[in-house]
C-alpha positions in Angstrom: -22.3 90.7 88.6 -23.7 92.7 85.6 -20.4 93.1 82.9 -20.1 96.6 83.6 -18.6 96.3 87.0 -16.4 93.7 85.3 -15.2 96.1 82.8 -14.4 98.7 85.6 -12.2 96.4 87.8 -10.3 95.6 84.3 -10.1 99.6 84.0 -8.5 100.0 87.6 -6.3 96.9 86.9 -4.7 98.6 83.3 -5.0 102.2 84.5 -3.4 102.0 88.5 -5.4 104.8 88.8 -9.6 105.8 89.8 -9.0 108.9 87.7 -7.4 107.4 85.0 -10.2 104.6 85.0 -13.1 106.5 85.3 -12.3 108.6 82.5 -11.3 105.8 80.0 -14.9 104.3 81.6 -16.9 107.0 81.1 -17.8 107.6 84.8 -17.3 110.3 87.7 -14.6 108.9 90.1 -16.9 108.6 92.5 -19.1 106.7 90.4 -16.5 104.5 89.7 -15.1 104.3 93.5 -18.4 103.0 94.7 -18.8 100.5 91.1 -15.4 98.7 92.5 -16.4 99.2 96.9 -19.4 97.4 95.5 -17.7 95.2 93.6 -15.8 94.1 96.1 -18.7 94.1 99.1 -19.9 91.2 96.5 -17.5 89.1 96.2 -15.8 89.5 100.2 -13.0 90.2 98.6 -10.4 93.1 98.4 -9.3 93.9 95.0 -7.4 96.7 95.1 -5.0 98.5 97.7 -4.8 102.1 97.3 -1.4 104.1 98.0 -0.9 107.6 97.9 0.4 107.1 94.6 -0.7 104.3 92.4 -3.8 102.0 92.8 -2.5 98.4 92.9 -4.0 94.9 92.9 -4.1 92.8 95.8 -3.5 88.6 95.4 -7.6 88.3 95.1 -7.7 91.4 92.9 -5.0 89.5 90.4 -6.8 86.5 90.6 -10.4 88.1 89.8 -9.1 90.7 87.6 -7.4 87.4 84.9 -10.6 86.1 84.8 -13.0 89.2 84.6 -10.2 90.2 81.5 -11.2 87.2 79.5 -14.9 88.0 80.1 -14.5 91.2 79.2 -12.8 90.3 75.8 -14.7 87.6 75.5 -18.0 90.1 75.6 -16.2 92.6 72.8 -15.0 89.3 70.7 -19.3 88.3 70.9 -20.3 91.8 70.3 -18.4 92.3 67.3 -18.9 89.0 65.6 -22.5 90.2 66.2 -22.6 93.1 64.5 -20.5 91.6 62.0 -23.4 88.3 61.3 -25.9 91.2 60.9 -24.3 93.0 58.6 -24.2 89.3 57.0 -20.0 89.7 56.9 -20.3 86.3 58.7 -22.3 83.1 59.4 -21.3 80.0 57.5 -24.3 78.4 56.3 -25.1 74.5 54.8 -28.1 73.6 52.1 -29.1 71.9 49.6 -29.7 72.2 46.0 -31.4 69.6 43.4 -30.1 68.6 39.8 -31.9 71.0 38.0 -30.6 74.1 39.9 -27.4 72.8 39.9 -26.6 72.8 36.6 -28.5 76.1 36.0 -27.9 78.9 38.7 -25.7 77.1 41.3 -22.2 78.5 39.5 -22.9 82.4 38.9 -24.8 82.1 42.7 -21.3 81.1 44.5 -19.3 82.4 42.4 -20.8 85.7 43.9 -21.1 85.0 47.1 -17.5 83.7 47.3 -16.5 87.0 45.7 -18.7 89.4 47.5 -18.2 87.3 51.1 -15.0 85.3 51.5 -14.9 85.6 54.9 -17.8 83.1 55.2 -18.0 79.6 54.5 -20.9 77.5 53.1 -21.5 74.3 52.6 -23.5 72.8 49.9 -25.1 69.3 49.0 -26.2 68.6 45.5 -28.8 65.2 45.9 -32.3 64.4 45.1 -35.5 65.9 47.1 -35.8 62.6 49.0 -32.0 62.8 50.9 -32.5 66.6 50.9 -35.7 67.0 52.9 -33.9 64.1 55.3 -31.1 66.4 55.4 -33.6 69.7 55.9 -35.7 67.6 58.9 -32.6 66.5 60.6 -31.3 70.3 60.7 -27.8 69.5 58.7 -29.1 72.2 56.4 -30.9 75.0 56.6 -32.8 74.8 53.5 -32.9 73.4 49.9 -34.1 74.0 46.4 -35.8 71.5 43.9 -38.3 70.4 42.1 -41.0 70.8 44.5 -43.7 68.3 42.7 -43.3 65.6 44.8 -43.0 66.8 48.0 -45.2 64.8 50.5 -47.9 67.3 52.3 -46.5 68.3 55.6 -47.8 71.4 57.7 -43.6 71.7 59.3 -42.6 72.3 55.4 -42.6 76.0 54.1 -42.3 76.5 50.0 -41.1 79.6 48.5 -41.7 78.8 44.6 -39.5 80.0 42.2 -39.2 80.6 38.3 -39.8 77.5 36.1 -37.0 76.2 34.0 -38.4 75.0 30.9 -37.0 72.4 29.1 -36.6 69.7 25.9 -34.6 66.9 24.4 -30.9 67.2 23.5 -28.7 65.4 20.8 -25.6 65.5 19.8 -25.2 67.7 16.8 -24.5 65.0 14.8 -27.0 63.1 15.6 -29.5 61.0 13.0 -32.5 62.6 14.5 -30.9 66.8 14.5 -31.9 66.6 10.8 -35.5 66.3 11.6 -37.8 69.1 12.1 -39.5 67.7 14.4 -39.5 63.9 16.1 -42.3 62.0 18.0 -42.2 60.6 21.8 -41.6 57.0 20.4 -38.6 58.4 17.9 -36.9 59.5 21.0 -37.6 57.1 23.4 -36.1 54.2 21.0 -33.0 56.3 20.8 -32.9 55.9 25.1 -33.9 58.7 27.3 -31.1 60.8 29.7 -32.6 62.1 32.7 -32.5 62.9 36.3 -35.5 61.3 39.0 -38.5 62.6 36.6 -41.4 64.1 38.8 -44.5 61.4 39.3 -46.6 63.4 37.2 -44.7 63.9 34.4 -43.8 59.8 34.4 -47.2 59.7 34.2 -47.8 62.0 31.6 -45.3 60.6 29.5 -46.0 56.7 30.2 -50.0 58.0 28.7 -49.1 59.3 25.3 -46.0 56.8 25.0 -49.0 54.3 25.1 -48.1 51.8 28.0 -50.6 49.9 30.7 -48.7 52.1 33.6 -45.9 54.5 34.9 -44.0 51.8 35.9 -43.7 50.3 32.6 -41.7 54.0 31.5 -37.7 53.3 31.5 -35.0 55.7 31.1 -31.6 54.6 29.5 -29.9 56.8 32.1 -31.1 58.3 35.6 -28.6 60.0 37.0 -29.2 63.4 39.4 -26.1 64.3 37.6 -26.4 67.1 34.4 -22.8 67.3 33.8 -22.4 63.2 33.5 -25.9 62.9 31.4 -24.3 65.8 29.2 -21.4 63.9 28.5 -23.5 60.7 27.5 -25.5 62.2 25.1 -22.8 63.9 23.3 -20.7 61.1 23.1 -23.6 58.4 21.9 -27.1 58.0 20.4 -29.2 59.2 23.3 -31.4 61.9 23.9 -31.0 63.9 26.8 -33.7 65.7 28.6 -32.7 68.7 29.9 -33.3 72.5 31.1 -32.7 74.7 28.2 -30.3 76.5 31.3 -28.2 74.1 32.0 -27.3 73.1 28.2 -27.2 76.9 26.6 -22.8 76.2 26.5 -23.2 73.4 24.4 -26.1 74.8 22.1 -24.5 77.8 21.7 -21.1 75.8 20.6 -23.1 73.4 17.9 -22.2 70.7 19.9 -26.3 69.8 21.4 -28.8 70.4 19.2 -32.4 71.1 20.6 -35.1 68.2 19.4 -38.9 69.6 18.7 -41.0 66.7 19.9 -44.2 67.2 18.3 -46.5 65.2 20.5 -45.7 66.9 23.5 -46.9 69.7 25.4 -44.2 71.9 27.0 -41.9 71.1 30.1 -40.4 73.1 32.8 -39.6 72.0 36.3 -41.8 73.9 39.2 -38.5 74.8 41.1 -39.5 76.0 44.8 -37.1 76.5 48.3 -37.9 74.4 51.1 -37.6 75.4 54.5 -38.6 74.2 57.8 -41.7 76.1 58.6 -40.7 78.0 62.3 -37.1 77.8 62.1 -35.8 81.7 61.8 -32.8 81.1 59.0 -29.3 83.3 59.3 -29.0 86.1 57.9 -26.5 84.3 55.1 -29.0 81.8 54.5 -31.7 84.8 53.5 -29.3 86.9 51.9 -28.9 82.9 49.8 -32.5 83.0 49.5 -32.9 86.3 48.1 -30.7 85.9 44.9 -32.4 82.9 43.7 -34.2 83.2 40.8 -38.1 84.3 41.8 -41.0 83.1 40.7 -42.2 86.4 38.1 
């Protein structure tokens, strides 16, 4: 039996009149009567006693109407929720971000989402791309944003490039290197470098410039995916912080961190991208978040 017929049954039970129920469901009285008769025939039950003054549900009708009422209610709720979902007013999502996105645009993005869509729930995992890829494959998150240079080639992954984030080296304002116009890579490394996990290509380039035998010989004073922790260590020690410019804008503007010019190092930037599973349709909220990420210029 289709949903419309269940709606007709509930309307007759509520209105206790075929005339009033027909007006409610926008049918003629004969058409509604035929619908109820067809329902009774299909169920093999008499649902209503047709009196002279009003229509009354039979015991079987009370049993059926109670369940039909719940069915109609759930259908209306579903229609409402689908419309809310379509308009992005409903639809929770979970996604992941690497350490650089977490330290640059994530805060502003999430603040905007919470202000615009207070009724939705978001879950954000901040980690390195290896763990985020695992979460994506397990379908625990819908997408992740991270440096994609070391991602293994996989036909099941779809990667959309984002805006590159240039980076550099920073020290506290009264650091011994802060007064120098330029410094060498060897000088940077002699003070100990703080960084997130470096992509393989970056490690290889740095190891060559430092004259190391292999990338495996390149050591970091502190390797951590938490940019905020790295900044705190740089501000309280002689260590050198490697980070995207956007992640340290406030500290540089406040005079707490000082950018260094590395004379023998070409300009560096991250290669950010949105990673999704190919063939999986993202939720409207996921699509909206992705559309607000800094696109590649």
